N, CA and C atoms as an extended XYZ file, in Angstrom:
429
Properties=species:S:1:pos:R:3:atomname:S:1:resname:S:1:resid:I:1 pbc="F F F"
N        83.054       91.051       91.604 N   UNK     1
C        82.216       91.635       92.625 CA  UNK     1
C        83.025       91.835       93.887 C   UNK     1
N        82.860       92.982       94.530 N   UNK     2
C        83.558       93.302       95.762 CA  UNK     2
C        82.570       93.285       96.907 C   UNK     2
N        83.040       92.810       98.040 N   UNK     3
C        82.197       92.875       99.224 CA  UNK     3
C        83.061       93.096      100.448 C   UNK     3
N        82.527       93.771      101.425 N   UNK     4
C        83.288       94.006      102.648 CA  UNK     4
C        83.382       92.719      103.437 C   UNK     4
N        84.578       92.437      103.925 N   UNK     5
C        84.783       91.260      104.756 CA  UNK     5
C        84.679       91.609      106.225 C   UNK     5
N        85.472       92.587      106.632 N   UNK     6
C        85.518       92.900      108.054 CA  UNK     6
C        86.111       94.276      108.265 C   UNK     6
N        85.583       95.019      109.227 N   UNK     7
C        86.301       96.205      109.653 CA  UNK     7
C        87.511       95.763      110.447 C   UNK     7
N        88.519       96.621      110.522 N   UNK     8
C        89.743       96.229      111.203 CA  UNK     8
C        89.627       96.328      112.710 C   UNK     8
N        88.645       97.043      113.220 N   UNK     9
C        88.468       97.174      114.659 CA  UNK     9
C        87.028       97.564      114.918 C   UNK     9
N        86.531       97.266      116.072 N   UNK    10
C        85.138       97.598      116.333 CA  UNK    10
C        84.973       98.652      117.418 C   UNK    10
N        86.046       99.340      117.754 N   UNK    11
C        85.923      100.346      118.802 CA  UNK    11
C        85.103      101.528      118.321 C   UNK    11
N        84.182      101.955      119.161 N   UNK    12
C        83.382      103.130      118.851 CA  UNK    12
C        83.673      104.185      119.898 C   UNK    12
N        83.960      105.388      119.421 N   UNK    13
C        84.245      106.483      120.338 CA  UNK    13
C        83.509      107.709      119.864 C   UNK    13
N        83.349      108.656      120.742 N   UNK    14
C        82.515      109.796      120.375 CA  UNK    14
C        83.162      111.153      120.488 C   UNK    14
N        84.303      111.293      121.112 N   UNK    15
C        84.822      112.638      121.312 CA  UNK    15
C        86.170      112.864      120.655 C   UNK    15
N        86.368      114.094      120.141 N   UNK    16
C        87.650      114.567      119.633 CA  UNK    16
C        88.439      113.570      118.826 C   UNK    16
N        89.668      113.310      119.296 N   UNK    17
C        90.544      112.404      118.561 CA  UNK    17
C        89.998      110.990      118.552 C   UNK    17
N        89.211      110.616      119.563 N   UNK    18
C        88.590      109.286      119.549 CA  UNK    18
C        87.639      109.154      118.363 C   UNK    18
N        86.894      110.217      118.080 N   UNK    19
C        85.975      110.185      116.940 CA  UNK    19
C        86.745      110.092      115.631 C   UNK    19
N        87.858      110.818      115.525 N   UNK    20
C        88.690      110.742      114.322 CA  UNK    20
C        89.235      109.327      114.174 C   UNK    20
N        89.730      108.749      115.261 N   UNK    21
C        90.282      107.396      115.201 CA  UNK    21
C        89.216      106.368      114.841 C   UNK    21
N        88.008      106.518      115.379 N   UNK    22
C        86.923      105.600      115.050 CA  UNK    22
C        86.578      105.699      113.566 C   UNK    22
N        86.533      106.919      113.053 N   UNK    23
C        86.245      107.103      111.632 CA  UNK    23
C        87.385      106.552      110.786 C   UNK    23
N        88.619      106.776      111.206 N   UNK    24
C        89.776      106.240      110.478 CA  UNK    24
C        89.706      104.726      110.414 C   UNK    24
N        89.315      104.099      111.505 N   UNK    25
C        89.180      102.647      111.540 CA  UNK    25
C        88.178      102.168      110.498 C   UNK    25
N        87.082      102.896      110.332 N   UNK    26
C        86.068      102.491      109.348 CA  UNK    26
C        86.534      102.714      107.913 C   UNK    26
N        87.619      103.469      107.727 N   UNK    27
C        88.153      103.742      106.398 CA  UNK    27
C        89.245      102.761      105.980 C   UNK    27
N        89.585      101.836      106.838 N   UNK    28
C        90.613      100.837      106.533 CA  UNK    28
C        89.964       99.468      106.729 C   UNK    28
N        89.519       98.876      105.632 N   UNK    29
C        88.760       97.623      105.720 CA  UNK    29
C        89.234       96.627      104.661 C   UNK    29
N        89.141       95.364      105.025 N   UNK    30
C        89.390       94.321      104.036 CA  UNK    30
C        88.122       94.114      103.221 C   UNK    30
N        88.303       94.048      101.910 N   UNK    31
C        87.224       93.710      100.991 CA  UNK    31
C        87.658       92.465      100.231 C   UNK    31
N        86.748       91.869       99.534 N   UNK    32
C        87.081       90.703       98.729 CA  UNK    32
C        86.816       91.010       97.264 C   UNK    32
N        87.759       90.607       96.415 N   UNK    33
C        87.602       90.767       94.970 CA  UNK    33
C        88.115       89.502       94.308 C   UNK    33
N        87.267       88.864       93.551 N   UNK    34
C        87.611       87.615       92.858 CA  UNK    34
C        88.225       86.595       93.825 C   UNK    34
N        87.649       86.509       95.005 N   UNK    35
C        88.072       85.523       95.988 CA  UNK    35
C        89.338       85.867       96.757 C   UNK    35
N        89.888       87.062       96.540 N   UNK    36
C        91.110       87.464       97.247 CA  UNK    36
C        90.822       88.650       98.151 C   UNK    36
N        91.523       88.683       99.264 N   UNK    37
C        91.390       89.748      100.245 CA  UNK    37
C        92.248       90.949       99.846 C   UNK    37
N        91.633       92.120       99.853 N   UNK    38
C        92.319       93.372       99.512 CA  UNK    38
C        92.027       94.370      100.628 C   UNK    38
N        93.072       95.019      101.114 N   UNK    39
C        92.880       96.057      102.122 CA  UNK    39
C        92.578       97.375      101.411 C   UNK    39
N        91.373       97.881      101.631 N   UNK    40
C        90.951       99.147      101.042 CA  UNK    40
C        91.234      100.251      102.046 C   UNK    40
N        92.118      101.173      101.660 N   UNK    41
C        92.476      102.307      102.505 CA  UNK    41
C        91.858      103.544      101.867 C   UNK    41
N        90.830      104.058      102.511 N   UNK    42
C        90.013      105.120      101.933 CA  UNK    42
C        90.420      106.494      102.477 C   UNK    42
N        91.310      107.152      101.730 N   UNK    43
C        91.733      108.511      102.070 CA  UNK    43
C        90.830      109.548      101.394 C   UNK    43
N        89.821      109.124      100.668 N   UNK    44
C        89.047      110.067       99.856 CA  UNK    44
C        88.406      111.162      100.709 C   UNK    44
N        88.575      112.382      100.226 N   UNK    45
C        87.988      113.580      100.840 CA  UNK    45
C        88.379      113.750      102.309 C   UNK    45
N        89.572      113.299      102.665 N   UNK    46
C        90.064      113.466      104.041 CA  UNK    46
C        90.656      114.849      104.230 C   UNK    46
N        90.411      115.418      105.407 N   UNK    47
C        91.170      116.594      105.792 CA  UNK    47
C        92.500      116.089      106.369 C   UNK    47
N        93.383      116.996      106.723 N   UNK    48
C        94.732      116.605      107.153 CA  UNK    48
C        94.708      115.720      108.406 C   UNK    48
N        93.979      116.081      109.469 N   UNK    49
C        93.964      115.198      110.645 CA  UNK    49
C        93.433      113.785      110.327 C   UNK    49
N        92.397      113.713      109.495 N   UNK    50
C        91.841      112.406      109.145 CA  UNK    50
C        92.827      111.611      108.287 C   UNK    50
N        93.502      112.269      107.356 N   UNK    51
C        94.488      111.588      106.521 CA  UNK    51
C        95.566      110.947      107.399 C   UNK    51
N        96.043      111.683      108.375 N   UNK    52
C        97.072      111.153      109.278 CA  UNK    52
C        96.546      109.959      110.068 C   UNK    52
N        95.305      110.052      110.543 N   UNK    53
C        94.716      108.961      111.314 CA  UNK    53
C        94.503      107.720      110.446 C   UNK    53
N        94.068      107.916      109.211 N   UNK    54
C        93.869      106.783      108.296 CA  UNK    54
C        95.215      106.137      107.970 C   UNK    54
N        96.239      106.938      107.736 N   UNK    55
C        97.572      106.388      107.454 CA  UNK    55
C        98.076      105.569      108.640 C   UNK    55
N        97.867      106.060      109.852 N   UNK    56
C        98.297      105.327      111.047 CA  UNK    56
C        97.515      104.022      111.191 C   UNK    56
N        96.214      104.071      110.959 N   UNK    57
C        95.390      102.859      111.045 CA  UNK    57
C        95.800      101.851      109.977 C   UNK    57
N        96.040      102.325      108.761 N   UNK    58
C        96.500      101.431      107.699 CA  UNK    58
C        97.793      100.737      108.080 C   UNK    58
N        98.719      101.496      108.635 N   UNK    59
C        99.988      100.924      109.070 CA  UNK    59
C        99.780       99.896      110.179 C   UNK    59
N        98.895      100.196      111.111 N   UNK    60
C        98.608       99.275      112.212 CA  UNK    60
C        98.069       97.940      111.681 C   UNK    60
N        97.134       98.013      110.753 N   UNK    61
C        96.523       96.805      110.199 CA  UNK    61
C        97.534       96.027      109.358 C   UNK    61
N        98.236       96.722      108.486 N   UNK    62
C        99.192       96.064      107.583 CA  UNK    62
C       100.299       95.378      108.371 C   UNK    62
N       100.803       96.014      109.404 N   UNK    63
C       101.938       95.461      110.152 CA  UNK    63
C       101.577       94.211      110.944 C   UNK    63
N       100.312       93.885      111.038 N   UNK    64
C        99.870       92.658      111.719 CA  UNK    64
C        99.729       91.478      110.761 C   UNK    64
N        99.922       91.732      109.480 N   UNK    65
C        99.781       90.684      108.471 CA  UNK    65
C       101.140       90.040      108.189 C   UNK    65
N       101.108       88.929      107.477 N   UNK    66
C       102.345       88.237      107.107 CA  UNK    66
C       103.140       89.092      106.110 C   UNK    66
N       104.452       88.943      106.159 N   UNK    67
C       105.313       89.658      105.218 CA  UNK    67
C       104.936       89.307      103.782 C   UNK    67
N       104.998       90.312      102.903 N   UNK    68
C       104.749       90.155      101.467 CA  UNK    68
C       103.409       89.488      101.162 C   UNK    68
N       102.377       89.838      101.925 N   UNK    69
C       101.086       89.177      101.733 CA  UNK    69
C        99.922       90.114      101.418 C   UNK    69
N       100.059       91.388      101.719 N   UNK    70
C        98.915       92.296      101.674 CA  UNK    70
C        98.762       92.939      100.292 C   UNK    70
N        97.535       92.916       99.806 N   UNK    71
C        97.164       93.671       98.605 CA  UNK    71
C        96.440       94.916       99.103 C   UNK    71
N        96.868       96.104       98.657 N   UNK    72
C        96.217       97.327       99.121 CA  UNK    72
C        95.698       98.169       97.963 C   UNK    72
N        94.521       98.707       98.165 N   UNK    73
C        93.934       99.677       97.251 CA  UNK    73
C        93.761      100.968       98.030 C   UNK    73
N        94.402      102.031       97.550 N   UNK    74
C        94.411      103.328       98.229 CA  UNK    74
C        93.667      104.351       97.377 C   UNK    74
N        92.601      104.914       97.936 N   UNK    75
C        91.792      105.909       97.219 CA  UNK    75
C        92.056      107.288       97.817 C   UNK    75
N        92.606      108.199       97.006 N   UNK    76
C        92.915      109.558       97.467 CA  UNK    76
C        92.048      110.619       96.774 C   UNK    76
N        90.916      110.213       96.245 N   UNK    77
C        90.022      111.126       95.545 CA  UNK    77
C        89.670      112.330       96.419 C   UNK    77
N        89.927      113.526       95.901 N   UNK    78
C        89.505      114.745       96.574 CA  UNK    78
C        90.229      115.077       97.862 C   UNK    78
N        91.359      114.449       98.100 N   UNK    79
C        92.103      114.691       99.330 CA  UNK    79
C        93.151      115.765       99.110 C   UNK    79
N        93.299      116.646      100.098 N   UNK    80
C        94.347      117.658      100.016 CA  UNK    80
C        95.484      117.261      100.945 C   UNK    80
N        96.671      117.746      100.624 N   UNK    81
C        97.867      117.375      101.362 CA  UNK    81
C        98.615      118.629      101.784 C   UNK    81
N        99.299      118.538      102.917 N   UNK    82
C       100.249      119.564      103.301 CA  UNK    82
C       101.594      118.875      103.517 C   UNK    82
N       102.601      119.657      103.840 N   UNK    83
C       103.958      119.111      103.983 CA  UNK    83
C       104.008      118.000      105.040 C   UNK    83
N       103.352      118.228      106.165 N   UNK    84
C       103.372      117.233      107.250 CA  UNK    84
C       102.657      115.938      106.861 C   UNK    84
N       101.513      116.055      106.185 N   UNK    85
C       100.782      114.847      105.796 CA  UNK    85
C       101.557      114.054      104.742 C   UNK    85
N       102.257      114.741      103.860 N   UNK    86
C       103.095      114.049      102.871 CA  UNK    86
C       104.205      113.277      103.589 C   UNK    86
N       104.819      113.894      104.586 N   UNK    87
C       105.875      113.212      105.352 CA  UNK    87
C       105.317      111.981      106.064 C   UNK    87
N       104.119      112.108      106.626 N   UNK    88
C       103.482      110.969      107.293 CA  UNK    88
C       103.246      109.845      106.295 C   UNK    88
N       102.688      110.182      105.145 N   UNK    89
C       102.430      109.158      104.125 CA  UNK    89
C       103.719      108.502      103.653 C   UNK    89
N       104.752      109.299      103.434 N   UNK    90
C       106.031      108.733      102.997 CA  UNK    90
C       106.544      107.712      104.007 C   UNK    90
N       106.500      108.059      105.283 N   UNK    91
C       107.031      107.142      106.294 CA  UNK    91
C       106.166      105.891      106.423 C   UNK    91
N       104.850      106.030      106.334 N   UNK    92
C       103.963      104.864      106.444 CA  UNK    92
C       104.099      103.953      105.226 C   UNK    92
N       104.179      104.534      104.041 N   UNK    93
C       104.345      103.724      102.830 CA  UNK    93
C       105.658      102.944      102.893 C   UNK    93
N       106.712      103.592      103.343 N   UNK    94
C       108.000      102.910      103.483 CA  UNK    94
C       107.927      101.815      104.548 C   UNK    94
N       107.291      102.104      105.684 N   UNK    95
C       107.183      101.113      106.767 CA  UNK    95
C       106.336       99.908      106.363 C   UNK    95
N       105.348      100.134      105.522 N   UNK    96
C       104.459       99.055      105.084 CA  UNK    96
C       105.094       98.145      104.041 C   UNK    96
N       106.137       98.602      103.394 N   UNK    97
C       106.722       97.894      102.246 CA  UNK    97
C       106.966       96.407      102.478 C   UNK    97
N       107.529       95.977      103.595 N   UNK    98
C       107.799       94.541      103.751 CA  UNK    98
C       106.539       93.666      103.767 C   UNK    98
N       105.406       94.250      104.096 N   UNK    99
C       104.162       93.494      104.237 CA  UNK    99
C       103.316       93.486      102.966 C   UNK    99
N       103.546       94.462      102.101 N   UNK   100
C       102.675       94.661      100.940 CA  UNK   100
C       103.229       93.938       99.720 C   UNK   100
N       102.400       93.045       99.182 N   UNK   101
C       102.770       92.334       97.964 CA  UNK   101
C       102.514       93.211       96.737 C   UNK   101
N       101.344       93.834       96.708 N   UNK   102
C       100.987       94.735       95.611 CA  UNK   102
C       100.135       95.861       96.172 C   UNK   102
N       100.337       97.050       95.621 N   UNK   103
C        99.548       98.208       96.030 CA  UNK   103
C        99.120       98.968       94.786 C   UNK   103
N        97.928       99.517       94.833 N   UNK   104
C        97.419      100.321       93.733 CA  UNK   104
C        96.794      101.590       94.307 C   UNK   104
N        96.785      102.637       93.484 N   UNK   105
C        96.252      103.937       93.892 CA  UNK   105
C        95.208      104.379       92.874 C   UNK   105
N        94.115      104.947       93.386 N   UNK   106
C        93.103      105.555       92.525 CA  UNK   106
C        92.802      106.954       93.053 C   UNK   106
N        92.275      107.808       92.169 N   UNK   107
C        91.813      109.131       92.587 CA  UNK   107
C        92.818      110.254       92.478 C   UNK   107
N        93.943      110.027       91.824 N   UNK   108
C        94.956      111.076       91.672 CA  UNK   108
C        94.530      112.044       90.565 C   UNK   108
N        94.587      113.340       90.866 N   UNK   109
C        94.311      114.341       89.832 CA  UNK   109
C        95.119      115.590       90.106 C   UNK   109
N        95.370      116.348       89.075 N   UNK   110
C        96.045      117.637       89.211 CA  UNK   110
C        97.382      117.561       89.917 C   UNK   110
N        97.573      118.471       90.880 N   UNK   111
C        98.831      118.564       91.604 CA  UNK   111
C        99.095      117.369       92.514 C   UNK   111
N        98.069      116.571       92.782 N   UNK   112
C        98.274      115.359       93.578 CA  UNK   112
C        99.316      114.452       92.918 C   UNK   112
N        99.412      114.525       91.596 N   UNK   113
C       100.360      113.666       90.871 CA  UNK   113
C       101.803      113.925       91.332 C   UNK   113
N       102.146      115.172       91.599 N   UNK   114
C       103.496      115.492       92.076 CA  UNK   114
C       103.755      114.864       93.445 C   UNK   114
N       102.775      114.930       94.316 N   UNK   115
C       102.914      114.328       95.643 CA  UNK   115
C       103.031      112.816       95.520 C   UNK   115
N       102.192      112.241       94.678 N   UNK   116
C       102.212      110.798       94.414 CA  UNK   116
C       103.593      110.356       93.926 C   UNK   116
N       104.156      111.092       92.989 N   UNK   117
C       105.482      110.752       92.459 CA  UNK   117
C       106.559      110.891       93.535 C   UNK   117
N       106.437      111.901       94.384 N   UNK   118
C       107.387      112.083       95.472 CA  UNK   118
C       107.325      110.950       96.491 C   UNK   118
N       106.122      110.507       96.820 N   UNK   119
C       105.966      109.400       97.767 CA  UNK   119
C       106.535      108.117       97.177 C   UNK   119
N       106.284      107.889       95.904 N   UNK   120
C       106.848      106.704       95.235 CA  UNK   120
C       108.371      106.730       95.272 C   UNK   120
N       108.940      107.874       94.942 N   UNK   121
C       110.400      107.996       94.906 CA  UNK   121
C       110.994      107.802       96.305 C   UNK   121
N       110.392      108.428       97.306 N   UNK   122
C       110.895      108.324       98.675 CA  UNK   122
C       110.843      106.888       99.184 C   UNK   122
N       109.720      106.219       98.917 N   UNK   123
C       109.529      104.870       99.454 CA  UNK   123
C       110.213      103.789       98.616 C   UNK   123
N       110.674      104.180       97.418 N   UNK   124
C       111.301      103.237       96.494 CA  UNK   124
C       110.368      102.065       96.180 C   UNK   124
N       109.065      102.384       96.076 N   UNK   125
C       108.061      101.374       95.770 CA  UNK   125
C       107.325      101.752       94.506 C   UNK   125
N       106.894      100.742       93.786 N   UNK   126
C       106.053      100.948       92.619 CA  UNK   126
C       104.606      100.924       93.086 C   UNK   126
N       103.935      102.057       92.969 N   UNK   127
C       102.537      102.171       93.360 CA  UNK   127
C       101.736      102.582       92.127 C   UNK   127
N       101.328      101.613       91.319 N   UNK   128
C       100.629      101.955       90.078 CA  UNK   128
C        99.344      102.745       90.313 C   UNK   128
N        99.108      103.658       89.414 N   UNK   129
C        97.931      104.516       89.447 CA  UNK   129
C        96.919      103.995       88.428 C   UNK   129
N        95.652      103.918       88.830 N   UNK   130
C        94.595      103.418       87.948 CA  UNK   130
C        93.453      104.417       87.871 C   UNK   130
N        92.768      104.456       86.725 N   UNK   131
C        91.652      105.398       86.562 CA  UNK   131
C        90.375      104.961       87.278 C   UNK   131
N        90.259      103.678       87.633 N   UNK   132
C        89.040      103.220       88.302 CA  UNK   132
C        89.349      102.169       89.360 C   UNK   132
N        88.442      102.046       90.277 N   UNK   133
C        88.562      101.059       91.354 CA  UNK   133
C        88.601       99.640       90.781 C   UNK   133
N        87.718       99.352       89.841 N   UNK   134
C        87.652       98.005       89.276 CA  UNK   134
C        88.953       97.623       88.566 C   UNK   134
N        89.509       98.548       87.790 N   UNK   135
C        90.782       98.253       87.108 CA  UNK   135
C        91.893       97.993       88.125 C   UNK   135
N        91.919       98.777       89.183 N   UNK   136
C        92.938       98.593       90.216 CA  UNK   136
C        92.767       97.243       90.906 C   UNK   136
N        91.545       96.900       91.262 N   UNK   137
C        91.298       95.619       91.918 CA  UNK   137
C        91.658       94.447       91.014 C   UNK   137
N        91.286       94.535       89.746 N   UNK   138
C        91.632       93.459       88.803 CA  UNK   138
C        93.133       93.274       88.731 C   UNK   138
N        93.887       94.374       88.662 N   UNK   139
C        95.342       94.294       88.610 CA  UNK   139
C        95.906       93.684       89.897 C   UNK   139
N        95.392       94.122       91.032 N   UNK   140
C        95.901       93.638       92.313 CA  UNK   140
C        95.782       92.130       92.437 C   UNK   140
N        94.646       91.576       92.072 N   UNK   141
C        94.424       90.142       92.301 CA  UNK   141
C        95.081       89.262       91.247 C   UNK   141
N        95.571       89.841       90.153 N   UNK   142
C        96.250       89.055       89.122 CA  UNK   142
C        97.657       88.653       89.526 C   UNK   142
N        98.251       89.404       90.449 N   UNK   143
C        99.658       89.192       90.781 CA  UNK   143
C        99.949       88.169       91.808 C   UNK   143
């Protein structure tokens, strides 16, 4: 069973980039699965500005944790990418590496697989892909 533990920040904003940042904050939350804390990074159905904001928020949260301690579940269902957003993701995934013990990805389909493989290669990290959230969470907490 999964349950939300805490949002990463409680700031509420209403205009322009503040609204994007507030929404991005709500997309990066710790959940609990089988008694372990997992950072859920929800990129699902993000447009490019939101994807960038979520990646930045994820990096902010992860970099405050102990080295080699964070379990992350990344959902990219229905998200589109452009060259700039791929570069942002590559740099954030690489920057997060020292803090992340295990990471899993769900929601990859079609041409997203090429981007996923490119990000893995660039970051030199193993980011296993899973067909469901539950399978990904089970794998994350076993390690």
